[in-house]
C-alpha positions as a printed Julia matrix, in Angstrom:
308×3 Matrix{Float64}:
  14.54   -9.88  -26.86
  15.8    -7.51  -29.56
  15.79   -7.9   -33.29
  18.68   -7.35  -35.69
  18.62   -5.54  -39.03
  16.6    -7.53  -41.59
  14.74   -9.65  -38.96
  11.02   -9.83  -39.27
   9.59   -8.33  -35.96
   7.21  -11.06  -35.03
   5.48  -11.12  -31.68
   7.89  -10.84  -28.72
   7.4   -14.07  -26.65
   9.85  -13.28  -23.9
   8.3   -10.06  -22.47
   6.97   -9.84  -18.91
   3.42   -8.82  -18.56
   3.7    -7.51  -15.0
   1.84   -4.19  -15.32
  -1.9    -3.55  -15.31
  -3.31   -2.42  -18.57
  -4.05    1.14  -19.11
  -7.44    2.62  -19.97
  -8.73    6.03  -20.61
 -11.85    7.13  -18.41
 -13.16   10.52  -19.29
 -10.2    12.8   -19.25
  -8.23   10.51  -17.0
  -5.57    7.84  -17.51
  -6.28    4.79  -15.38
  -5.45    1.27  -14.99
  -7.77   -1.77  -15.11
  -7.63   -2.01  -11.37
  -9.36    1.42  -11.11
  -6.47    3.48  -10.07
  -5.6     6.92  -11.62
  -2.33    6.68  -13.33
   0.17    9.66  -13.66
   3.32    8.74  -15.47
   6.54   10.76  -15.3
   9.54    9.91  -17.63
  12.01   10.51  -20.33
  12.05   10.62  -24.09
  14.86    9.35  -26.2
  15.97   11.73  -28.93
  15.54   10.88  -32.64
  17.02    7.28  -33.04
  19.01    8.14  -36.22
  20.87   10.87  -34.47
  21.52    9.28  -31.08
  21.41    5.48  -31.52
  24.1     4.99  -29.01
  21.65    5.51  -26.21
  19.16    3.0   -27.57
  20.15    0.06  -25.35
  18.9    -2.01  -22.42
  21.4    -0.68  -20.04
  20.43    3.09  -20.48
  16.79    1.88  -19.95
  17.52    0.1   -16.8
  19.47    3.08  -15.34
  16.68    5.44  -16.21
  14.14    3.21  -14.43
  16.11    2.04  -11.42
  18.31    5.18  -10.63
  16.3     8.01  -11.96
  12.82    6.51  -11.24
  11.32    6.92  -14.68
   7.8     5.27  -14.9
   7.52    5.69  -18.73
  10.0     6.1   -21.54
   9.46    7.37  -25.15
  11.18    5.59  -27.97
  11.31    8.15  -30.84
  11.4     6.61  -34.22
  12.93    9.27  -36.39
  10.94    9.02  -39.55
  12.43   11.69  -41.68
  15.8    13.56  -41.85
  19.26   11.94  -42.29
  20.24    8.98  -44.37
  19.64    6.72  -41.25
  15.97    7.64  -40.68
  13.17    5.2   -40.86
  12.12    5.84  -44.49
  15.68    5.15  -45.58
  16.72    2.5   -43.21
  13.58    0.96  -41.51
  15.37   -2.2   -40.16
  17.89    0.05  -38.22
  15.07    2.09  -36.83
  13.04   -0.94  -35.71
  16.22   -2.42  -34.06
  16.79    0.81  -32.13
  13.27    1.27  -30.98
  12.64   -2.32  -30.12
  15.7    -2.47  -27.91
  14.22    0.37  -25.76
  10.73   -1.06  -25.87
  11.82   -4.59  -24.92
  14.12   -3.3   -22.12
  11.33   -1.08  -20.69
   9.0    -4.07  -20.58
  11.75   -6.17  -18.9
  12.22   -3.43  -16.24
   8.4    -3.15  -15.68
   7.53    0.34  -16.93
   5.4     1.78  -19.64
   6.81    2.78  -22.97
   5.56    4.9   -25.86
   6.36    3.86  -29.41
   6.51    7.33  -30.96
   6.25    7.96  -34.8
   8.62   11.01  -34.54
   7.84   13.05  -37.64
   6.48   16.49  -38.62
   4.98   15.26  -41.9
   2.07   13.18  -42.83
   3.25    9.75  -44.01
   0.17    7.66  -43.68
   1.29    4.48  -45.61
   4.63    4.25  -43.93
   3.0     4.76  -40.49
   0.33    2.08  -41.07
   3.15   -0.34  -42.15
   5.29    0.51  -39.05
   2.48    0.24  -36.48
   1.31   -3.01  -38.1
   4.74   -4.43  -37.2
   4.76   -2.95  -33.73
   1.15   -3.94  -32.92
   1.88   -7.52  -34.1
   5.11   -7.66  -32.04
   3.57   -6.23  -28.9
  -0.01   -7.4   -29.11
  -1.45   -7.94  -25.61
   1.53   -6.41  -23.85
   0.15   -3.82  -21.43
   3.27   -1.73  -21.1
   3.02   -0.41  -24.71
   1.53    2.99  -25.71
   1.37    3.99  -29.33
   1.94    7.6   -30.42
   0.8     7.94  -34.07
   2.17   11.38  -34.98
   4.75   13.28  -32.9
   4.11   16.88  -34.03
   2.1    18.0   -36.91
   3.2    21.45  -37.99
   1.09   23.08  -40.8
  -1.38   20.29  -41.36
  -4.96   21.21  -40.41
  -6.78   19.37  -37.64
  -9.0    17.84  -40.3
  -5.98   16.38  -42.14
  -4.45   15.14  -38.84
  -7.68   13.6   -37.6
  -8.22   11.72  -40.96
  -4.71   10.38  -40.79
  -4.89    9.4   -37.25
  -8.26    7.67  -37.76
  -6.56    5.42  -40.46
  -3.56    4.63  -38.32
  -5.86    3.83  -35.32
  -7.88    1.47  -37.47
  -4.66   -0.33  -38.44
  -3.57   -0.68  -34.74
  -7.01   -1.61  -33.55
  -7.37   -4.38  -36.17
  -4.46   -6.15  -34.26
  -4.42   -4.62  -30.8
  -7.79   -3.66  -29.58
  -7.05   -2.08  -26.19
  -3.75   -0.28  -26.0
  -3.72    3.42  -25.47
  -3.1     5.46  -28.47
  -1.84    9.11  -28.53
  -2.99   11.54  -31.21
  -1.03   14.66  -32.12
  -2.52   18.04  -32.76
  -1.48   20.77  -35.3
   1.28   23.38  -34.77
   3.62   21.18  -32.7
   0.87   19.8   -30.47
  -0.23   23.18  -29.26
  -3.66   23.39  -31.11
  -5.26   21.03  -28.56
  -8.42   23.15  -28.56
  -9.17   22.11  -32.21
  -9.15   18.44  -31.26
 -11.39   19.3   -28.35
 -13.94   20.87  -30.65
 -13.9    17.86  -33.08
 -12.54   14.9   -31.49
 -12.11   11.39  -32.85
 -15.14    9.18  -32.15
 -15.8     5.49  -32.24
 -12.65    4.35  -30.5
 -11.84    3.82  -26.82
  -8.5     4.59  -25.05
  -7.58    7.53  -27.15
  -5.66   10.48  -25.76
  -4.29   13.67  -27.38
  -0.85   15.09  -27.0
   0.01   18.41  -25.74
   3.79   19.53  -26.01
   5.24   22.57  -24.33
   8.59   24.3   -23.89
   8.18   26.4   -20.76
  10.14   29.45  -21.75
   8.01   29.79  -24.92
   4.62   28.4   -23.9
   3.12   29.89  -20.85
  -0.31   30.44  -19.29
  -2.03   30.93  -22.65
  -1.28   27.28  -23.6
  -2.38   26.0   -20.27
  -5.6    28.15  -20.67
  -6.13   26.3   -24.09
  -5.53   22.97  -22.46
  -7.96   23.85  -19.66
 -10.48   24.53  -22.42
  -9.84   21.09  -23.99
 -10.11   19.39  -20.47
 -13.52   21.24  -19.92
 -14.62   19.74  -23.17
 -13.82   16.2   -21.96
 -10.59   15.69  -23.89
  -8.05   13.4   -22.37
  -4.47   15.01  -22.53
  -1.04   13.31  -22.36
   2.13   15.48  -22.35
   4.29   13.12  -24.39
   7.14   15.85  -24.71
   8.08   18.79  -22.75
  10.93   20.83  -21.47
  11.89   23.98  -19.62
  13.65   26.04  -22.29
  12.63   27.72  -25.51
  10.62   25.94  -28.17
  13.78   25.8   -30.32
  15.26   23.39  -27.72
  17.84   25.94  -26.95
  18.11   29.16  -24.95
  17.73   29.62  -21.15
  15.58   27.57  -18.9
  12.63   29.26  -17.25
  12.5    27.56  -13.83
   9.52   29.58  -12.87
   7.4    28.49  -15.9
   8.55   24.94  -15.62
   7.35   24.99  -12.09
   4.09   26.48  -13.13
   3.65   23.59  -15.64
   4.56   20.9   -13.12
   1.99   22.3   -10.74
  -0.6    22.44  -13.45
   0.02   18.81  -14.54
  -0.09   17.6   -11.01
  -3.3    19.44  -10.41
  -4.93   17.71  -13.4
  -3.23   14.35  -13.02
  -1.62   14.63  -16.39
   1.29   12.45  -17.41
   4.52   13.95  -18.72
   7.67   12.95  -20.65
  10.79   15.03  -20.63
  12.71   15.68  -23.94
  15.45   14.38  -24.44
  18.06   11.72  -23.93
  20.71   13.01  -26.38
  24.08   14.87  -26.5
  23.46   17.65  -29.03
  24.93   21.09  -28.42
  21.59   22.58  -27.19
  19.9    23.13  -23.83
  17.21   20.38  -24.12
  19.71   17.67  -24.71
  20.3    16.24  -21.34
  23.94   15.13  -21.7
  27.38   16.18  -22.97
  29.16   13.96  -25.51
  31.31   12.72  -22.65
  28.35   10.8   -21.08
  28.28    7.09  -21.29
  25.83    5.42  -23.7
  24.62    2.95  -21.01
  23.71    4.87  -17.93
  25.62    5.42  -14.74
  25.85    9.08  -15.61
  27.93   11.43  -13.5
  26.83   15.07  -12.86
  29.75   16.33  -14.9
  28.42   14.56  -17.93
  24.95   15.94  -17.48
  23.5    19.47  -18.42
  21.43   21.46  -16.07
  18.26   20.3   -17.84
  19.34   16.62  -17.34
  19.9    17.13  -13.69
  16.65   18.96  -13.23
  14.72   16.14  -14.81
  16.5    13.48  -12.86
  15.89   15.26   -9.61
  12.25   15.75  -10.31
  11.81   11.99  -11.22
  13.57   11.08   -8.06
  11.09   13.02   -5.91
């Protein structure tokens, strides 16, 4: 079920609850059957810039052809006249199309508050709607702040606690992902002063392999050593700008590191912008069945990795 503009997003009664629920045990993502869970998947680009990809057919193709185990629906909060703060109904329509289709296709899905700015009241309102709609649905993961930039960890922590309280008042068990300062690279700050009093909380680490190398893995190793659970909710092989050359060597180093630590990752992004990290050219279909000629090198690399 999807919702149209202006429709109240009440609980979705048509979803399939086929997946075991996720839990966090120590640093590890697990399911309620006691199995370690390592998810690999794809992030959609900002919804307001690439709404054409936000449909059930693209979801089905990513799951059934590429082998994605998790998808990330990026609610673009700021920027452009069609962002969430300007057109919330449009944003909810786009995001819930992807979430509902992911549930129907039996994979996990991240509802991502895709912003670089603290917008606590808007975030609480949005996640109230999402938690109400998807209460008890084990597929859904909530990401409460994509990438803080200049905000301190104290500010991000206080914001995150308020949004977590909002979600937990409705949905007591779903995994919640918390961002860290400086584009999710300051994971060590969260490790030194983590959020307490809530279960099933993980912290997001983002990397772009041609910019972020061993120094960031060392920082993440420190966080893991302190017992902080990490989820890589956005990553790619090129420079942090999203453009420039891909470092296959460093991408491979990151893949090896994530595999060694059983860390889930989501690749950025399903979009057609003129930059390296956008997986497609504008000629690509909006609904899957993508040909190699319509895919950039990064898109082919991600597809091939997911198919392994």
